[in-house]
C-alpha positions in Angstrom: 28.3 -32.6 -6.2 27.7 -29.9 -3.6 24.2 -28.4 -3.4 24.2 -24.7 -4.3 22.8 -22.0 -1.9 20.3 -20.5 -4.3 18.3 -21.5 -7.4 16.2 -19.8 -10.1 13.1 -21.6 -11.4 12.8 -21.8 -15.1 9.5 -21.4 -17.0 8.9 -25.2 -17.1 8.5 -25.3 -13.3 6.9 -21.9 -12.4 3.5 -23.4 -11.7 5.0 -25.9 -9.3 7.1 -23.2 -7.7 4.0 -21.1 -6.9 5.1 -18.4 -9.4 8.2 -17.5 -7.4 11.4 -17.4 -9.3 14.2 -17.3 -6.8 14.8 -19.8 -3.9 17.3 -20.2 -1.2 18.4 -23.6 0.2 17.0 -24.3 3.6 18.0 -27.9 4.2 18.7 -31.3 2.7 16.8 -34.5 3.5 17.0 -38.2 2.6 19.9 -40.3 1.4 21.2 -41.7 -1.9 18.8 -41.4 -4.8 16.2 -40.1 -2.4 18.2 -37.0 -1.4 16.2 -33.8 -1.9 16.5 -30.1 -1.1 14.0 -28.0 0.8 13.9 -24.5 -0.8 12.3 -21.3 0.4 11.1 -18.5 -1.9 13.2 -15.4 -1.4 10.2 -13.1 -1.6 8.0 -15.3 0.7 10.2 -17.5 3.0 7.1 -19.3 4.2 6.5 -20.8 0.8 8.7 -23.9 0.5 9.1 -26.8 -1.8 11.0 -30.0 -1.8 13.0 -30.8 -5.0 15.0 -34.0 -5.6 18.7 -33.3 -6.0 18.7 -35.1 -9.4 16.1 -32.6 -10.6 18.0 -29.6 -9.2 21.0 -30.7 -11.3 18.9 -30.8 -14.5 19.8 -27.5 -15.9 16.8 -27.5 -18.3 14.6 -27.1 -15.2 16.6 -25.0 -12.8 19.5 -22.6 -13.2 21.9 -22.8 -10.2 22.7 -19.4 -8.7 21.0 -16.1 -9.4 19.8 -15.1 -12.9 20.7 -11.8 -14.2 18.0 -9.8 -16.0 18.5 -7.7 -19.1 19.1 -4.1 -18.3 16.7 -3.7 -15.3 16.2 -0.3 -13.9 18.4 0.1 -10.8 16.8 0.9 -7.5 18.7 2.8 -4.9 19.1 1.9 -1.3 19.6 5.1 0.7 20.8 4.7 4.3 19.2 7.1 6.7 20.6 9.1 9.6 18.0 10.8 11.8 19.5 13.6 13.8 18.2 14.6 17.2 20.4 17.0 19.2 23.4 16.0 17.2 23.0 12.2 17.7 22.0 9.4 15.3 18.6 8.1 16.5 15.4 6.4 15.3 11.9 7.1 16.3 9.2 4.5 16.5 6.3 5.5 14.3 7.4 9.1 14.6 7.0 9.3 18.3 9.5 11.6 19.9 9.0 9.8 23.2 10.2 6.5 21.7 13.8 7.2 20.8 16.6 4.8 20.2 20.1 6.3 20.0 22.4 4.5 17.7 25.5 6.7 17.5 27.0 9.8 19.0 29.1 10.4 15.9 27.0 11.1 12.8 30.0 11.9 10.6 31.6 8.5 11.4 28.3 6.8 10.7 27.9 8.6 7.4 31.4 7.6 6.3 30.7 4.0 7.2 27.6 3.9 5.0 29.7 5.4 2.2 32.4 2.8 2.7 29.8 0.0 2.5 28.7 1.2 -0.9 25.9 3.6 -0.4 25.4 5.9 -3.4 23.3 8.5 -1.5 22.7 9.4 2.1 19.4 10.6 3.6 19.4 12.9 6.6 16.4 13.9 8.7 16.7 16.9 11.0 14.2 15.8 13.7 14.7 18.9 15.7 14.0 21.0 12.7 10.9 18.9 11.8 9.5 19.4 15.3 10.4 23.0 16.1 11.7 24.5 12.9 15.0 25.4 14.5 18.3 24.7 12.8 19.8 22.8 15.7 21.9 20.3 13.6 23.4 22.5 11.0 27.0 22.1 12.1 26.6 18.3 12.0 25.0 18.5 8.5 27.9 20.6 7.2 30.5 18.3 8.7 28.8 15.3 7.0 28.6 16.9 3.6 32.2 18.0 3.8 33.4 14.5 4.7 31.4 12.6 2.1 31.8 12.5 -1.7 28.4 10.8 -2.3 25.3 13.1 -2.6 23.5 13.9 0.6 19.8 14.9 0.9 18.1 16.4 4.0 14.6 16.9 5.2 13.0 18.2 8.4 12.1 21.8 9.1 12.7 23.2 5.6 9.7 25.6 5.5 11.0 28.7 3.7 12.7 29.4 0.4 15.5 31.0 2.4 16.1 27.9 4.5 16.1 25.7 1.4 18.6 28.0 -0.3 20.8 28.0 2.8 21.0 24.2 2.9 21.7 23.8 -0.8 24.6 26.3 -0.4 26.2 24.3 2.4 26.8 21.2 0.3 23.6 19.3 0.2 22.6 17.8 -3.1 18.9 17.8 -2.4 16.5 19.3 0.1 13.2 17.7 1.1 10.1 19.8 1.6 7.3 18.3 3.6 5.1 20.6 5.6 5.6 23.5 3.2 4.6 21.3 0.3 1.1 21.0 1.8 0.9 24.6 3.1 2.7 26.5 0.3 2.9 24.3 -2.8 3.7 27.3 -5.0 6.9 27.8 -3.1 7.9 24.2 -4.0 7.1 24.9 -7.6 9.3 28.0 -7.6 12.3 26.3 -5.9 12.0 23.3 -8.3 12.1 25.6 -11.2 15.2 27.4 -10.0 17.1 24.3 -8.7 16.4 21.6 -11.2 16.9 18.1 -9.8 17.6 19.3 -6.3 14.1 19.7 -4.7 12.3 16.7 -3.3 8.8 16.5 -1.8 8.3 14.5 1.3 4.8 13.1 1.8 4.4 11.5 5.2 1.0 9.8 5.7 -1.0 8.3 8.5 -4.0 6.3 7.4 -3.7 7.8 3.9 -3.7 11.5 5.1 -0.8 13.9 5.1 0.9 14.5 8.4 3.0 17.6 9.0 5.4 19.3 11.5 7.3 16.2 12.4 4.2 14.1 12.1 2.6 15.9 15.1 -0.3 17.4 13.0 -2.5 15.5 10.7 -4.3 17.1 7.8 -7.4 16.2 5.8 -5.5 16.0 2.5 -5.0 12.6 0.9 -1.4 11.7 0.3 -2.2 10.7 -3.3 -3.8 14.0 -4.0 -0.7 15.9 -2.9 1.5 13.6 -5.0 -0.7 14.4 -8.0 -0.4 18.1 -7.3 3.4 18.0 -8.0 3.2 15.7 -11.1 4.3 18.6 -13.4 6.2 20.7 -10.9 9.7 19.6 -11.8 10.5 18.1 -8.4 13.2 15.4 -8.5 11.3 12.8 -6.4 8.6 12.2 -3.9 9.6 10.4 -0.6 6.6 8.5 0.5 6.7 7.6 4.2 4.0 5.4 5.8 4.0 6.5 9.5 2.3 3.4 10.7 5.2 1.2 9.5 8.1 3.6 10.1 10.6 2.1 12.6 8.6 -1.1 13.1 10.7 -3.4 10.8 7.4 -5.0 9.8 7.6 -4.4 6.1 6.6 -1.6 3.7 3.0 -0.6 2.9 3.0 -1.8 -0.7 -0.6 -0.8 -1.3 0.1 2.8 -0.2 3.3 3.0 -2.3 1.5 1.6 -5.4 -1.2 4.3 -5.0 1.5 7.0 -4.6 3.4 5.8 -7.7 0.2 5.7 -9.8 -0.9 9.1 -8.6 2.1 10.9 -10.1 4.7 10.5 -12.8 7.4 11.8 -10.4 9.8 9.1 -9.2 8.9 7.7 -5.7 11.3 6.8 -3.0 9.8 4.4 -0.4 10.4 5.0 3.3 9.1 3.1 6.4 9.0 -0.5 7.6 12.0 -2.1 6.0 13.2 -4.9 8.3 14.6 -7.6 6.0 16.1 -8.1 2.6 12.8 -9.7 1.5 11.0 -6.5 2.3 13.4 -4.6 0.0 12.9 -7.2 -2.7 9.2 -6.9 -2.5 9.5 -3.3 -3.7 10.7 -4.5 -7.1 7.2 -5.3 -8.2 6.6 -1.5 -8.0 9.7 -0.4 -9.9 7.9 -0.3 -13.3 5.4 2.1 -11.7 8.2 4.5 -10.8 9.4 3.5 -7.3 13.1 4.1 -7.8 14.6 3.8 -4.3 14.1 2.9 -0.7 15.3 4.6 2.5 16.5 2.2 5.2 17.3 3.1 8.7 16.9 0.8 11.8 17.3 -2.4 9.8 20.8 -1.4 8.8 21.8 -0.3 12.3 20.4 -3.5 13.8 22.2 -5.7 11.2 19.0 -7.2 9.9 19.9 -5.9 6.5 23.4 -6.1 5.1 23.9 -3.0 2.9 26.3 -4.7 0.4 23.9 -7.7 -0.1 20.9 -5.4 -0.5 22.7 -3.2 -3.0 23.5 -6.3 -5.0 19.9 -7.5 -4.8 18.2 -4.5 -6.2 20.9 -2.5 -7.9 22.1 -2.8 -11.5 22.2 -6.4 -12.6 20.0 -7.2 -9.6 19.0 -10.6 -8.4 15.2 -10.5 -8.4 12.5 -10.2 -11.0 11.0 -6.8 -11.7 7.5 -8.2 -11.7 6.1 -11.2 -9.8 5.0 -14.1 -11.9 1.2 -14.5 -11.8 -0.4 -17.9 -12.1 -3.1 -18.2 -14.7 
């Protein structure tokens, strides 16, 4: 009998499995009756156990394959395209002097993410964020015209007129960052007039809100700003941890938990995603209101496969909504 690629621990063996539910096959060892499988936890690949094959085939202890959960809340994976002078790029920790260019054709890249199953696209106008100038509008309009999935954009949206202009050119949502800190009443007004189409972007460095393309740092706590918009009617809060953005080192789960607990507004995570395991780790925060994650560099580098990631945390996802805790 062939050994399966993945297993789900049942309650009878959760203590032995360290509280982790889902495992991937790493290798097999031994011969005959002594054959065993080495398994690594999906959420923590460094945690490994060795299980005799005879035991793996006892369906009262393990369920081969992935276990579907009853009606879990779906989490969105939102591919990001950062625009700088019309090109697809990524910055390292928001540093404009550390730019990696991925594509000279943002429309083709957007269509590719749509083809791979993306249900929403995230655009960042880096020129707008830094200077407030609408350098990339033609590219933005071309993308929204080419795609049928909703597109949201942030970067340099600092007036009501600019927000209205972007909404009129085909964008589903606009993201307000700097203005959310400096003119929160403007955000309230726009959210009231454009239900479900206004998002607040809260970018934080060491817990404090950064503005104007992350160039300036305020004294305002990110959680306090999130709390300010709890009853404003905004569609979501995009929480970006600048220290992890573009590093592929993993999300700041503590910061995301604090943001989700600070406000009843749904939170979209941004920053640090480098592996599928990083995405899966966000599921422990889903019950608190973390409803999606923006992924950029990891998709471009091929470290995360979009189709696999969508299967892992979308409807009928492969992982638990809450981690098992040992008594």
